[in-house]
C-alpha positions as CSV (number, residue, x, y, z in Angstrom):
1,X,-73.7,17.0,-37.8
2,X,-70.9,19.0,-36.0
3,X,-69.0,17.1,-34.3
4,X,-69.4,13.8,-36.7
5,X,-67.5,16.1,-39.2
6,X,-65.2,17.1,-37.0
7,X,-64.2,13.5,-35.7
8,X,-64.0,12.4,-39.7
9,X,-61.7,15.1,-40.1
10,X,-59.3,14.0,-36.6
11,X,-59.1,10.7,-37.5
12,X,-57.9,11.4,-41.3
13,X,-55.3,13.1,-39.4
14,X,-55.0,10.4,-37.3
15,X,-54.0,8.2,-39.6
16,X,-52.3,10.5,-42.3
17,X,-49.4,10.5,-38.9
18,X,-49.9,6.8,-38.3
19,X,-49.2,6.0,-41.8
20,X,-46.1,8.4,-41.1
21,X,-44.6,7.2,-38.4
22,X,-45.1,3.4,-39.5
23,X,-43.0,3.8,-42.9
24,X,-39.8,5.8,-40.8
25,X,-39.1,1.9,-38.9
26,X,-40.0,0.4,-42.8
27,X,-36.7,3.3,-43.6
28,X,-34.5,2.4,-41.2
29,X,-34.6,-2.1,-42.3
30,X,-34.8,-1.6,-46.4
31,X,-32.3,2.0,-47.1
32,X,-29.6,-0.6,-45.3
33,X,-30.7,-3.4,-46.9
34,X,-30.8,-2.3,-50.2
35,X,-27.1,-0.4,-49.6
36,X,-26.1,-4.1,-48.2
37,X,-27.3,-5.5,-51.6
38,X,-25.9,-3.4,-54.1
39,X,-22.6,-3.0,-52.6
40,X,-22.5,-7.3,-52.1
41,X,-23.3,-7.1,-55.6
42,X,-20.7,-4.8,-56.7
43,X,-18.3,-6.2,-54.8
44,X,-19.4,-9.5,-56.9
45,X,-18.6,-8.2,-59.8
46,X,-15.6,-6.7,-59.3
47,X,-14.0,-8.4,-56.8
48,X,-13.6,-5.8,-54.5
49,X,-14.9,-7.6,-51.0
50,X,-15.7,-6.5,-48.8
51,X,-15.1,-3.0,-49.3
52,X,-17.6,-1.2,-51.8
53,X,-20.3,-3.6,-49.6
54,X,-19.3,-1.7,-45.9
55,X,-19.2,0.9,-47.6
56,X,-22.7,0.6,-49.5
57,X,-24.5,-0.3,-46.4
58,X,-22.9,2.8,-44.1
59,X,-24.5,4.4,-46.9
60,X,-27.7,2.6,-46.4
61,X,-27.8,3.5,-42.6
62,X,-27.2,7.3,-43.2
63,X,-30.5,6.9,-45.8
64,X,-32.5,6.1,-43.5
65,X,-31.9,8.3,-40.5
66,X,-31.6,10.8,-43.1
67,X,-34.7,9.8,-43.8
68,X,-36.6,9.5,-40.9
69,X,-35.1,13.4,-39.9
70,X,-37.2,14.4,-42.6
71,X,-39.5,12.9,-41.5
72,X,-39.8,13.8,-38.5
73,X,-39.4,17.3,-39.8
74,X,-42.7,16.7,-42.0
75,X,-44.3,16.1,-38.2
76,X,-43.3,18.5,-36.2
77,X,-44.1,20.8,-38.9
78,X,-47.5,19.7,-39.4
79,X,-48.2,19.8,-35.1
80,X,-46.2,23.8,-35.4
81,X,-49.2,24.8,-37.9
82,X,-51.8,22.5,-36.4
83,X,-51.0,24.1,-33.0
84,X,-50.3,27.9,-34.7
85,X,-54.7,27.0,-36.1
86,X,-55.9,25.9,-32.7
87,X,-54.2,28.4,-30.3
88,X,-53.2,31.4,-33.0
89,X,-50.0,32.3,-33.7
90,X,-47.2,33.6,-31.2
91,X,-43.9,35.1,-32.4
């Protein structure tokens, strides 16, 4: 009974971790794509080609890296919390 319950908890943590890691890859694709799309349409509307496209593409890349950084920090904090619970605090 105890082993089965522990296995269910570990599998939930594993699925949560894989979900977070999977979204990290999506951040690196979607953020620059959205930035490029916004820049493209603004350039077309304002007639400033290619400057807003380049600017928003760069902003999208930066936003993608920032999202990956924040997700990585979240994973690291959860791992440190699990280690502290498992092995005791080491200050």
